[in-house]
PDB file of N, CA, C and O in Angstrom, chain B, residues numbered from 101:
ATOM      1  N   MET B 101      -6.127  -5.660  30.768  1.00  0.00           N
ATOM      2  CA  MET B 101      -7.528  -5.774  30.420  1.00  0.00           C
ATOM      3  C   MET B 101      -7.986  -7.179  30.821  1.00  0.00           C
ATOM      4  O   MET B 101      -7.310  -8.170  30.543  1.00  0.00           O
ATOM      5  N   THR B 102      -9.118  -7.242  31.464  1.00  0.00           N
ATOM      6  CA  THR B 102      -9.645  -8.538  31.887  1.00  0.00           C
ATOM      7  C   THR B 102     -10.156  -9.309  30.680  1.00  0.00           C
ATOM      8  O   THR B 102     -10.502  -8.705  29.664  1.00  0.00           O
ATOM      9  N   PRO B 103     -10.209 -10.622  30.773  1.00  0.00           N
ATOM     10  CA  PRO B 103     -10.711 -11.416  29.639  1.00  0.00           C
ATOM     11  C   PRO B 103     -12.146 -11.060  29.240  1.00  0.00           C
ATOM     12  O   PRO B 103     -12.481 -11.081  28.056  1.00  0.00           O
ATOM     13  N   GLU B 104     -12.988 -10.735  30.215  1.00  0.00           N
ATOM     14  CA  GLU B 104     -14.378 -10.357  29.903  1.00  0.00           C
ATOM     15  C   GLU B 104     -14.422  -9.042  29.134  1.00  0.00           C
ATOM     16  O   GLU B 104     -15.176  -8.885  28.174  1.00  0.00           O
ATOM     17  N   LYS B 105     -13.584  -8.096  29.588  1.00  0.00           N
ATOM     18  CA  LYS B 105     -13.536  -6.797  28.913  1.00  0.00           C
ATOM     19  C   LYS B 105     -12.952  -6.945  27.504  1.00  0.00           C
ATOM     20  O   LYS B 105     -13.417  -6.302  26.562  1.00  0.00           O
ATOM     21  N   ALA B 106     -11.936  -7.794  27.371  1.00  0.00           N
ATOM     22  CA  ALA B 106     -11.337  -8.034  26.054  1.00  0.00           C
ATOM     23  C   ALA B 106     -12.338  -8.681  25.109  1.00  0.00           C
ATOM     24  O   ALA B 106     -12.376  -8.358  23.922  1.00  0.00           O
ATOM     25  N   GLN B 107     -13.149  -9.593  25.634  1.00  0.00           N
ATOM     26  CA  GLN B 107     -14.153 -10.247  24.804  1.00  0.00           C
ATOM     27  C   GLN B 107     -15.234  -9.255  24.367  1.00  0.00           C
ATOM     28  O   GLN B 107     -15.693  -9.305  23.226  1.00  0.00           O
ATOM     29  N   ALA B 108     -15.639  -8.362  25.260  1.00  0.00           N
ATOM     30  CA  ALA B 108     -16.630  -7.343  24.911  1.00  0.00           C
ATOM     31  C   ALA B 108     -16.057  -6.374  23.877  1.00  0.00           C
ATOM     32  O   ALA B 108     -16.757  -5.949  22.958  1.00  0.00           O
ATOM     33  N   TYR B 109     -14.781  -6.029  24.038  1.00  0.00           N
ATOM     34  CA  TYR B 109     -14.115  -5.147  23.078  1.00  0.00           C
ATOM     35  C   TYR B 109     -14.090  -5.792  21.693  1.00  0.00           C
ATOM     36  O   TYR B 109     -14.413  -5.152  20.692  1.00  0.00           O
ATOM     37  N   TRP B 110     -13.704  -7.059  21.651  1.00  0.00           N
ATOM     38  CA  TRP B 110     -13.645  -7.744  20.364  1.00  0.00           C
ATOM     39  C   TRP B 110     -15.034  -7.896  19.757  1.00  0.00           C
ATOM     40  O   TRP B 110     -15.176  -7.818  18.537  1.00  0.00           O
ATOM     41  N   ALA B 111     -16.056  -8.110  20.573  1.00  0.00           N
ATOM     42  CA  ALA B 111     -17.417  -8.245  20.054  1.00  0.00           C
ATOM     43  C   ALA B 111     -17.850  -6.948  19.363  1.00  0.00           C
ATOM     44  O   ALA B 111     -18.435  -6.990  18.281  1.00  0.00           O
ATOM     45  N   LYS B 112     -17.564  -5.799  19.982  1.00  0.00           N
ATOM     46  CA  LYS B 112     -17.941  -4.519  19.361  1.00  0.00           C
ATOM     47  C   LYS B 112     -17.112  -4.247  18.105  1.00  0.00           C
ATOM     48  O   LYS B 112     -17.643  -3.791  17.092  1.00  0.00           O
ATOM     49  N   THR B 113     -15.813  -4.528  18.177  1.00  0.00           N
ATOM     50  CA  THR B 113     -14.948  -4.309  17.022  1.00  0.00           C
ATOM     51  C   THR B 113     -15.340  -5.232  15.873  1.00  0.00           C
ATOM     52  O   THR B 113     -15.354  -4.822  14.712  1.00  0.00           O
ATOM     53  N   SER B 114     -15.654  -6.468  16.205  1.00  0.00           N
ATOM     54  CA  SER B 114     -16.060  -7.437  15.184  1.00  0.00           C
ATOM     55  C   SER B 114     -17.381  -7.032  14.533  1.00  0.00           C
ATOM     56  O   SER B 114     -17.534  -7.142  13.316  1.00  0.00           O
ATOM     57  N   ALA B 115     -18.328  -6.569  15.332  1.00  0.00           N
ATOM     58  CA  ALA B 115     -19.619  -6.124  14.778  1.00  0.00           C
ATOM     59  C   ALA B 115     -19.415  -4.954  13.824  1.00  0.00           C
ATOM     60  O   ALA B 115     -20.046  -4.891  12.769  1.00  0.00           O
ATOM     61  N   LEU B 116     -18.534  -4.027  14.194  1.00  0.00           N
ATOM     62  CA  LEU B 116     -18.239  -2.892  13.318  1.00  0.00           C
ATOM     63  C   LEU B 116     -17.588  -3.363  12.026  1.00  0.00           C
ATOM     64  O   LEU B 116     -17.898  -2.858  10.947  1.00  0.00           O
ATOM     65  N   MET B 117     -16.681  -4.335  12.138  1.00  0.00           N
ATOM     66  CA  MET B 117     -16.013  -4.874  10.956  1.00  0.00           C
ATOM     67  C   MET B 117     -17.020  -5.532  10.009  1.00  0.00           C
ATOM     68  O   MET B 117     -16.966  -5.305   8.801  1.00  0.00           O
ATOM     69  N   TRP B 118     -17.930  -6.339  10.542  1.00  0.00           N
ATOM     70  CA  TRP B 118     -18.930  -7.000   9.698  1.00  0.00           C
ATOM     71  C   TRP B 118     -19.874  -5.985   9.065  1.00  0.00           C
ATOM     72  O   TRP B 118     -20.314  -6.176   7.931  1.00  0.00           O
ATOM     73  N   THR B 119     -20.186  -4.917   9.776  1.00  0.00           N
ATOM     74  CA  THR B 119     -21.020  -3.855   9.201  1.00  0.00           C
ATOM     75  C   THR B 119     -20.303  -3.210   8.018  1.00  0.00           C
ATOM     76  O   THR B 119     -20.904  -2.980   6.969  1.00  0.00           O
ATOM     77  N   MET B 120     -19.020  -2.922   8.196  1.00  0.00           N
ATOM     78  CA  MET B 120     -18.244  -2.323   7.104  1.00  0.00           C
ATOM     79  C   MET B 120     -18.128  -3.268   5.917  1.00  0.00           C
ATOM     80  O   MET B 120     -18.205  -2.827   4.770  1.00  0.00           O
ATOM     81  N   LEU B 121     -17.946  -4.545   6.170  1.00  0.00           N
ATOM     82  CA  LEU B 121     -17.887  -5.506   5.065  1.00  0.00           C
ATOM     83  C   LEU B 121     -19.218  -5.583   4.322  1.00  0.00           C
ATOM     84  O   LEU B 121     -19.236  -5.743   3.102  1.00  0.00           O
ATOM     85  N   GLY B 122     -20.319  -5.473   5.039  1.00  0.00           N
ATOM     86  CA  GLY B 122     -21.637  -5.451   4.404  1.00  0.00           C
ATOM     87  C   GLY B 122     -21.815  -4.232   3.508  1.00  0.00           C
ATOM     88  O   GLY B 122     -22.318  -4.338   2.389  1.00  0.00           O
ATOM     89  N   ILE B 123     -21.396  -3.073   4.013  1.00  0.00           N
ATOM     90  CA  ILE B 123     -21.478  -1.846   3.212  1.00  0.00           C
ATOM     91  C   ILE B 123     -20.591  -1.973   1.977  1.00  0.00           C
ATOM     92  O   ILE B 123     -20.999  -1.626   0.868  1.00  0.00           O
ATOM     93  N   TRP B 124     -19.373  -2.474   2.180  1.00  0.00           N
ATOM     94  CA  TRP B 124     -18.450  -2.652   1.058  1.00  0.00           C
ATOM     95  C   TRP B 124     -19.050  -3.586   0.005  1.00  0.00           C
ATOM     96  O   TRP B 124     -19.013  -3.285  -1.188  1.00  0.00           O
ATOM     97  N   PHE B 125     -19.604  -4.720   0.446  1.00  0.00           N
ATOM     98  CA  PHE B 125     -20.183  -5.674  -0.494  1.00  0.00           C
ATOM     99  C   PHE B 125     -21.339  -5.043  -1.273  1.00  0.00           C
ATOM    100  O   PHE B 125     -21.419  -5.170  -2.495  1.00  0.00           O
ATOM    101  N   ALA B 126     -22.223  -4.370  -0.558  1.00  0.00           N
ATOM    102  CA  ALA B 126     -23.396  -3.775  -1.206  1.00  0.00           C
ATOM    103  C   ALA B 126     -22.991  -2.773  -2.286  1.00  0.00           C
ATOM    104  O   ALA B 126     -23.540  -2.785  -3.387  1.00  0.00           O
ATOM    105  N   PHE B 127     -22.032  -1.910  -1.968  1.00  0.00           N
ATOM    106  CA  PHE B 127     -21.675  -0.874  -2.921  1.00  0.00           C
ATOM    107  C   PHE B 127     -20.595  -1.303  -3.906  1.00  0.00           C
ATOM    108  O   PHE B 127     -20.345  -0.598  -4.884  1.00  0.00           O
ATOM    109  N   SER B 128     -19.953  -2.439  -3.671  1.00  0.00           N
ATOM    110  CA  SER B 128     -18.988  -2.949  -4.639  1.00  0.00           C
ATOM    111  C   SER B 128     -19.650  -3.848  -5.674  1.00  0.00           C
ATOM    112  O   SER B 128     -19.284  -3.826  -6.849  1.00  0.00           O
ATOM    113  N   PHE B 129     -20.616  -4.632  -5.238  1.00  0.00           N
ATOM    114  CA  PHE B 129     -21.196  -5.632  -6.131  1.00  0.00           C
ATOM    115  C   PHE B 129     -22.665  -5.377  -6.449  1.00  0.00           C
ATOM    116  O   PHE B 129     -23.044  -5.386  -7.620  1.00  0.00           O
ATOM    117  N   LEU B 130     -23.494  -5.152  -5.448  1.00  0.00           N
ATOM    118  CA  LEU B 130     -24.936  -5.044  -5.692  1.00  0.00           C
ATOM    119  C   LEU B 130     -25.297  -3.834  -6.543  1.00  0.00           C
ATOM    120  O   LEU B 130     -26.153  -3.932  -7.422  1.00  0.00           O
ATOM    121  N   VAL B 131     -24.661  -2.703  -6.297  1.00  0.00           N
ATOM    122  CA  VAL B 131     -24.939  -1.510  -7.113  1.00  0.00           C
ATOM    123  C   VAL B 131     -24.574  -1.778  -8.567  1.00  0.00           C
ATOM    124  O   VAL B 131     -25.295  -1.361  -9.474  1.00  0.00           O
ATOM    125  N   HIS B 132     -23.476  -2.462  -8.792  1.00  0.00           N
ATOM    126  CA  HIS B 132     -23.034  -2.734 -10.156  1.00  0.00           C
ATOM    127  C   HIS B 132     -23.914  -3.774 -10.844  1.00  0.00           C
ATOM    128  O   HIS B 132     -24.051  -3.757 -12.067  1.00  0.00           O
ATOM    129  N   VAL B 133     -24.503  -4.665 -10.080  1.00  0.00           N
ATOM    130  CA  VAL B 133     -25.419  -5.656 -10.660  1.00  0.00           C
ATOM    131  C   VAL B 133     -26.667  -4.963 -11.201  1.00  0.00           C
ATOM    132  O   VAL B 133     -27.176  -5.321 -12.263  1.00  0.00           O
ATOM    133  N   PHE B 134     -27.152  -3.967 -10.459  1.00  0.00           N
ATOM    134  CA  PHE B 134     -28.381  -3.278 -10.867  1.00  0.00           C
ATOM    135  C   PHE B 134     -28.122  -2.039 -11.721  1.00  0.00           C
ATOM    136  O   PHE B 134     -29.075  -1.384 -12.144  1.00  0.00           O
ATOM    137  N   ALA B 135     -26.874  -1.705 -11.983  1.00  0.00           N
ATOM    138  CA  ALA B 135     -26.558  -0.505 -12.766  1.00  0.00           C
ATOM    139  C   ALA B 135     -27.173  -0.518 -14.167  1.00  0.00           C
ATOM    140  O   ALA B 135     -27.707   0.509 -14.586  1.00  0.00           O
ATOM    141  N   PRO B 136     -27.127  -1.623 -14.911  1.00  0.00           N
ATOM    142  CA  PRO B 136     -27.714  -1.585 -16.255  1.00  0.00           C
ATOM    143  C   PRO B 136     -29.212  -1.262 -16.258  1.00  0.00           C
ATOM    144  O   PRO B 136     -29.697  -0.583 -17.163  1.00  0.00           O
ATOM    145  N   SER B 137     -29.934  -1.737 -15.265  1.00  0.00           N
ATOM    146  CA  SER B 137     -31.374  -1.446 -15.235  1.00  0.00           C
ATOM    147  C   SER B 137     -31.649   0.007 -14.857  1.00  0.00           C
ATOM    148  O   SER B 137     -32.731   0.519 -15.143  1.00  0.00           O
ATOM    149  N   LEU B 138     -30.698   0.678 -14.223  1.00  0.00           N
ATOM    150  CA  LEU B 138     -30.868   2.084 -13.868  1.00  0.00           C
ATOM    151  C   LEU B 138     -30.456   3.029 -14.995  1.00  0.00           C
ATOM    152  O   LEU B 138     -30.692   4.234 -14.907  1.00  0.00           O
ATOM    153  N   ASN B 139     -29.846   2.497 -16.049  1.00  0.00           N
ATOM    154  CA  ASN B 139     -29.345   3.345 -17.121  1.00  0.00           C
ATOM    155  C   ASN B 139     -30.436   4.000 -17.947  1.00  0.00           C
ATOM    156  O   ASN B 139     -30.138   4.881 -18.754  1.00  0.00           O
ATOM    157  N   THR B 140     -31.678   3.606 -17.775  1.00  0.00           N
ATOM    158  CA  THR B 140     -32.768   4.268 -18.499  1.00  0.00           C
ATOM    159  C   THR B 140     -33.083   5.634 -17.912  1.00  0.00           C
ATOM    160  O   THR B 140     -33.721   6.457 -18.569  1.00  0.00           O
ATOM    161  N   ILE B 141     -32.644   5.888 -16.681  1.00  0.00           N
ATOM    162  CA  ILE B 141     -32.853   7.178 -16.011  1.00  0.00           C
ATOM    163  C   ILE B 141     -31.587   8.010 -16.196  1.00  0.00           C
ATOM    164  O   ILE B 141     -30.481   7.527 -15.954  1.00  0.00           O
ATOM    165  N   HIS B 142     -31.749   9.253 -16.622  1.00  0.00           N
ATOM    166  CA  HIS B 142     -30.601  10.129 -16.854  1.00  0.00           C
ATOM    167  C   HIS B 142     -30.593  11.270 -15.843  1.00  0.00           C
ATOM    168  O   HIS B 142     -31.622  11.891 -15.579  1.00  0.00           O
ATOM    169  N   VAL B 143     -29.404  11.537 -15.277  1.00  0.00           N
ATOM    170  CA  VAL B 143     -29.203  12.650 -14.352  1.00  0.00           C
ATOM    171  C   VAL B 143     -28.034  13.473 -14.870  1.00  0.00           C
ATOM    172  O   VAL B 143     -26.920  12.967 -15.008  1.00  0.00           O
ATOM    173  N   LEU B 144     -28.290  14.733 -15.154  1.00  0.00           N
ATOM    174  CA  LEU B 144     -27.280  15.636 -15.703  1.00  0.00           C
ATOM    175  C   LEU B 144     -26.640  15.079 -16.966  1.00  0.00           C
ATOM    176  O   LEU B 144     -25.453  15.295 -17.214  1.00  0.00           O
ATOM    177  N   GLY B 145     -27.414  14.371 -17.753  1.00  0.00           N
ATOM    178  CA  GLY B 145     -26.933  13.832 -19.012  1.00  0.00           C
ATOM    179  C   GLY B 145     -26.244  12.483 -18.910  1.00  0.00           C
ATOM    180  O   GLY B 145     -25.898  11.887 -19.930  1.00  0.00           O
ATOM    181  N   PHE B 146     -26.041  11.997 -17.702  1.00  0.00           N
ATOM    182  CA  PHE B 146     -25.398  10.696 -17.512  1.00  0.00           C
ATOM    183  C   PHE B 146     -26.429   9.669 -17.085  1.00  0.00           C
ATOM    184  O   PHE B 146     -27.358  10.001 -16.349  1.00  0.00           O
ATOM    185  N   PRO B 147     -26.286   8.439 -17.527  1.00  0.00           N
ATOM    186  CA  PRO B 147     -27.183   7.388 -17.056  1.00  0.00           C
ATOM    187  C   PRO B 147     -26.995   7.179 -15.546  1.00  0.00           C
ATOM    188  O   PRO B 147     -25.867   7.164 -15.053  1.00  0.00           O
ATOM    189  N   LEU B 148     -28.099   7.020 -14.826  1.00  0.00           N
ATOM    190  CA  LEU B 148     -28.038   6.881 -13.371  1.00  0.00           C
ATOM    191  C   LEU B 148     -27.211   5.677 -12.955  1.00  0.00           C
ATOM    192  O   LEU B 148     -26.472   5.757 -11.974  1.00  0.00           O
ATOM    193  N   GLY B 149     -27.312   4.569 -13.667  1.00  0.00           N
ATOM    194  CA  GLY B 149     -26.524   3.385 -13.332  1.00  0.00           C
ATOM    195  C   GLY B 149     -25.036   3.651 -13.429  1.00  0.00           C
ATOM    196  O   GLY B 149     -24.267   3.216 -12.572  1.00  0.00           O
ATOM    197  N   PHE B 150     -24.623   4.365 -14.470  1.00  0.00           N
ATOM    198  CA  PHE B 150     -23.212   4.724 -14.621  1.00  0.00           C
ATOM    199  C   PHE B 150     -22.761   5.603 -13.472  1.00  0.00           C
ATOM    200  O   PHE B 150     -21.697   5.387 -12.892  1.00  0.00           O
ATOM    201  N   TYR B 151     -23.582   6.603 -13.145  1.00  0.00           N
ATOM    202  CA  TYR B 151     -23.221   7.529 -12.071  1.00  0.00           C
ATOM    203  C   TYR B 151     -23.090   6.793 -10.737  1.00  0.00           C
ATOM    204  O   TYR B 151     -22.122   7.001 -10.006  1.00  0.00           O
ATOM    205  N   MET B 152     -24.064   5.932 -10.417  1.00  0.00           N
ATOM    206  CA  MET B 152     -24.029   5.200  -9.152  1.00  0.00           C
ATOM    207  C   MET B 152     -22.839   4.252  -9.088  1.00  0.00           C
ATOM    208  O   MET B 152     -22.219   4.110  -8.034  1.00  0.00           O
ATOM    209  N   ALA B 153     -22.513   3.606 -10.196  1.00  0.00           N
ATOM    210  CA  ALA B 153     -21.397   2.668 -10.212  1.00  0.00           C
ATOM    211  C   ALA B 153     -20.056   3.400 -10.173  1.00  0.00           C
ATOM    212  O   ALA B 153     -19.143   2.989  -9.457  1.00  0.00           O
ATOM    213  N   ALA B 154     -19.938   4.478 -10.938  1.00  0.00           N
ATOM    214  CA  ALA B 154     -18.649   5.156 -11.059  1.00  0.00           C
ATOM    215  C   ALA B 154     -18.393   6.149  -9.926  1.00  0.00           C
ATOM    216  O   ALA B 154     -17.276   6.226  -9.415  1.00  0.00           O
ATOM    217  N   GLN B 155     -19.400   6.899  -9.536  1.00  0.00           N
ATOM    218  CA  GLN B 155     -19.193   7.954  -8.553  1.00  0.00           C
ATOM    219  C   GLN B 155     -19.824   7.637  -7.195  1.00  0.00           C
ATOM    220  O   GLN B 155     -19.213   7.872  -6.153  1.00  0.00           O
ATOM    221  N   GLY B 156     -21.016   7.118  -7.212  1.00  0.00           N
ATOM    222  CA  GLY B 156     -21.738   6.867  -5.962  1.00  0.00           C
ATOM    223  C   GLY B 156     -21.005   5.903  -5.056  1.00  0.00           C
ATOM    224  O   GLY B 156     -20.933   6.128  -3.848  1.00  0.00           O
ATOM    225  N   SER B 157     -20.460   4.834  -5.613  1.00  0.00           N
ATOM    226  CA  SER B 157     -19.725   3.856  -4.803  1.00  0.00           C
ATOM    227  C   SER B 157     -18.507   4.496  -4.153  1.00  0.00           C
ATOM    228  O   SER B 157     -18.238   4.251  -2.977  1.00  0.00           O
ATOM    229  N   LEU B 158     -17.775   5.302  -4.889  1.00  0.00           N
ATOM    230  CA  LEU B 158     -16.584   5.944  -4.341  1.00  0.00           C
ATOM    231  C   LEU B 158     -16.930   6.914  -3.218  1.00  0.00           C
ATOM    232  O   LEU B 158     -16.223   6.983  -2.212  1.00  0.00           O
ATOM    233  N   ILE B 159     -18.008   7.653  -3.387  1.00  0.00           N
ATOM    234  CA  ILE B 159     -18.440   8.583  -2.343  1.00  0.00           C
ATOM    235  C   ILE B 159     -18.799   7.810  -1.078  1.00  0.00           C
ATOM    236  O   ILE B 159     -18.416   8.205   0.023  1.00  0.00           O
ATOM    237  N   VAL B 160     -19.529   6.718  -1.232  1.00  0.00           N
ATOM    238  CA  VAL B 160     -19.904   5.907  -0.077  1.00  0.00           C
ATOM    239  C   VAL B 160     -18.668   5.331   0.597  1.00  0.00           C
ATOM    240  O   VAL B 160     -18.613   5.299   1.826  1.00  0.00           O
ATOM    241  N   PHE B 161     -17.682   4.879  -0.153  1.00  0.00           N
ATOM    242  CA  PHE B 161     -16.467   4.313   0.429  1.00  0.00           C
ATOM    243  C   PHE B 161     -15.718   5.343   1.271  1.00  0.00           C
ATOM    244  O   PHE B 161     -15.264   5.032   2.372  1.00  0.00           O
ATOM    245  N   VAL B 162     -15.589   6.556   0.762  1.00  0.00           N
ATOM    246  CA  VAL B 162     -14.871   7.601   1.508  1.00  0.00           C
ATOM    247  C   VAL B 162     -15.622   7.952   2.787  1.00  0.00           C
ATOM    248  O   VAL B 162     -15.017   8.061   3.854  1.00  0.00           O
ATOM    249  N   VAL B 163     -16.923   8.128   2.686  1.00  0.00           N
ATOM    250  CA  VAL B 163     -17.726   8.435   3.880  1.00  0.00           C
ATOM    251  C   VAL B 163     -17.654   7.281   4.870  1.00  0.00           C
ATOM    252  O   VAL B 163     -17.537   7.508   6.075  1.00  0.00           O
ATOM    253  N   ALA B 164     -17.721   6.051   4.381  1.00  0.00           N
ATOM    254  CA  ALA B 164     -17.669   4.882   5.259  1.00  0.00           C
ATOM    255  C   ALA B 164     -16.329   4.785   5.980  1.00  0.00           C
ATOM    256  O   ALA B 164     -16.292   4.386   7.144  1.00  0.00           O
ATOM    257  N   LEU B 165     -15.240   5.136   5.326  1.00  0.00           N
ATOM    258  CA  LEU B 165     -13.929   5.096   5.979  1.00  0.00           C
ATOM    259  C   LEU B 165     -13.845   6.072   7.140  1.00  0.00           C
ATOM    260  O   LEU B 165     -13.345   5.726   8.211  1.00  0.00           O
ATOM    261  N   PHE B 166     -14.333   7.291   6.934  1.00  0.00           N
ATOM    262  CA  PHE B 166     -14.328   8.264   8.025  1.00  0.00           C
ATOM    263  C   PHE B 166     -15.262   7.829   9.157  1.00  0.00           C
ATOM    264  O   PHE B 166     -14.925   7.980  10.331  1.00  0.00           O
ATOM    265  N   TRP B 167     -16.424   7.294   8.809  1.00  0.00           N
ATOM    266  CA  TRP B 167     -17.368   6.805   9.815  1.00  0.00           C
ATOM    267  C   TRP B 167     -16.750   5.654  10.612  1.00  0.00           C
ATOM    268  O   TRP B 167     -16.866   5.612  11.837  1.00  0.00           O
ATOM    269  N   PHE B 168     -16.096   4.728   9.921  1.00  0.00           N
ATOM    270  CA  PHE B 168     -15.455   3.596  10.583  1.00  0.00           C
ATOM    271  C   PHE B 168     -14.378   4.063  11.555  1.00  0.00           C
ATOM    272  O   PHE B 168     -14.311   3.576  12.684  1.00  0.00           O
ATOM    273  N   ALA B 169     -13.539   4.996  11.133  1.00  0.00           N
ATOM    274  CA  ALA B 169     -12.474   5.496  12.001  1.00  0.00           C
ATOM    275  C   ALA B 169     -13.054   6.150  13.252  1.00  0.00           C
ATOM    276  O   ALA B 169     -12.550   5.944  14.356  1.00  0.00           O
ATOM    277  N   ARG B 170     -14.111   6.936  13.078  1.00  0.00           N
ATOM    278  CA  ARG B 170     -14.746   7.593  14.235  1.00  0.00           C
ATOM    279  C   ARG B 170     -15.348   6.575  15.189  1.00  0.00           C
ATOM    280  O   ARG B 170     -15.179   6.684  16.404  1.00  0.00           O
ATOM    281  N   LYS B 171     -16.055   5.577  14.642  1.00  0.00           N
ATOM    282  CA  LYS B 171     -16.678   4.552  15.491  1.00  0.00           C
ATOM    283  C   LYS B 171     -15.626   3.708  16.204  1.00  0.00           C
ATOM    284  O   LYS B 171     -15.796   3.380  17.378  1.00  0.00           O
ATOM    285  N   GLN B 172     -14.532   3.349  15.509  1.00  0.00           N
ATOM    286  CA  GLN B 172     -13.496   2.537  16.152  1.00  0.00           C
ATOM    287  C   GLN B 172     -12.797   3.329  17.245  1.00  0.00           C
ATOM    288  O   GLN B 172     -12.472   2.771  18.293  1.00  0.00           O
ATOM    289  N   ASN B 173     -12.559   4.611  17.025  1.00  0.00           N
ATOM    290  CA  ASN B 173     -11.980   5.450  18.080  1.00  0.00           C
ATOM    291  C   ASN B 173     -12.897   5.527  19.286  1.00  0.00           C
ATOM    292  O   ASN B 173     -12.431   5.514  20.426  1.00  0.00           O
ATOM    293  N   GLN B 174     -14.195   5.609  19.042  1.00  0.00           N
ATOM    294  CA  GLN B 174     -15.166   5.651  20.137  1.00  0.00           C
ATOM    295  C   GLN B 174     -15.142   4.339  20.924  1.00  0.00           C
ATOM    296  O   GLN B 174     -15.195   4.355  22.154  1.00  0.00           O
ATOM    297  N   ILE B 175     -15.064   3.213  20.229  1.00  0.00           N
ATOM    298  CA  ILE B 175     -14.965   1.916  20.901  1.00  0.00           C
ATOM    299  C   ILE B 175     -13.678   1.843  21.713  1.00  0.00           C
ATOM    300  O   ILE B 175     -13.689   1.381  22.855  1.00  0.00           O
ATOM    301  N   ASP B 176     -12.568   2.297  21.129  1.00  0.00           N
ATOM    302  CA  ASP B 176     -11.288   2.292  21.836  1.00  0.00           C
ATOM    303  C   ASP B 176     -11.346   3.143  23.100  1.00  0.00           C
ATOM    304  O   ASP B 176     -10.818   2.743  24.138  1.00  0.00           O
ATOM    305  N   GLU B 177     -11.978   4.304  23.025  1.00  0.00           N
ATOM    306  CA  GLU B 177     -12.106   5.166  24.197  1.00  0.00           C
ATOM    307  C   GLU B 177     -12.992   4.524  25.265  1.00  0.00           C
ATOM    308  O   GLU B 177     -12.711   4.637  26.458  1.00  0.00           O
ATOM    309  N   ASP B 178     -14.050   3.858  24.841  1.00  0.00           N
ATOM    310  CA  ASP B 178     -14.943   3.198  25.798  1.00  0.00           C
ATOM    311  C   ASP B 178     -14.229   2.103  26.582  1.00  0.00           C
ATOM    312  O   ASP B 178     -14.572   1.837  27.734  1.00  0.00           O
ATOM    313  N   PHE B 179     -13.243   1.473  25.964  1.00  0.00           N
ATOM    314  CA  PHE B 179     -12.527   0.371  26.612  1.00  0.00           C
ATOM    315  C   PHE B 179     -11.116   0.778  27.082  1.00  0.00           C
ATOM    316  O   PHE B 179     -10.302  -0.077  27.429  1.00  0.00           O
ATOM    317  N   ASP B 180     -10.849   2.061  27.088  1.00  0.00           N
ATOM    318  CA  ASP B 180      -9.567   2.612  27.571  1.00  0.00           C
ATOM    319  C   ASP B 180      -8.355   2.017  26.851  1.00  0.00           C
ATOM    320  O   ASP B 180      -7.341   1.716  27.481  1.00  0.00           O
ATOM    321  N   VAL B 181      -8.460   1.854  25.560  1.00  0.00           N
ATOM    322  CA  VAL B 181      -7.312   1.404  24.756  1.00  0.00           C
ATOM    323  C   VAL B 181      -7.013   2.393  23.633  1.00  0.00           C
ATOM    324  O   VAL B 181      -6.336   2.050  22.664  1.00  0.00           O
ATOM    325  N   ALA B 182      -7.517   3.621  23.763  1.00  0.00           N
ATOM    326  CA  ALA B 182      -7.324   4.642  22.723  1.00  0.00           C
ATOM    327  C   ALA B 182      -5.888   5.121  22.717  1.00  0.00           C
ATOM    328  O   ALA B 182      -5.209   5.136  23.743  1.00  0.00           O
ATOM    329  N   GLU B 183      -5.442   5.513  21.530  1.00  0.00           N
ATOM    330  CA  GLU B 183      -4.119   6.079  21.389  1.00  0.00           C
ATOM    331  C   GLU B 183      -4.147   7.525  21.824  1.00  0.00           C
ATOM    332  O   GLU B 183      -5.172   8.200  21.729  1.00  0.00           O
ATOM    333  N   GLU B 184      -3.024   7.984  22.297  1.00  0.00           N
ATOM    334  CA  GLU B 184      -2.910   9.382  22.751  1.00  0.00           C
ATOM    335  C   GLU B 184      -2.822  10.314  21.583  1.00  0.00           C
ATOM    336  O   GLU B 184      -2.721  11.527  21.768  1.00  0.00           O
TER     337      GLU B 184
END
């Protein structure tokens, strides 16, 4: 791989990594910061803040992991470094 191609590969991989860290931060910390103010709203008998903190974050994490794997595989294929 040429140095220019390697640098472009790392730029795309790094951008994806920072995007994932942003999603992780938002749903790990920001949702929990605002959870108490959402507890006045009830969904299916549970306070919305509790639901978003306990269940919503986990759902987002699982979806984000699958999305990340798909995007990284696409980047790998674009730069011909994909695994067989």
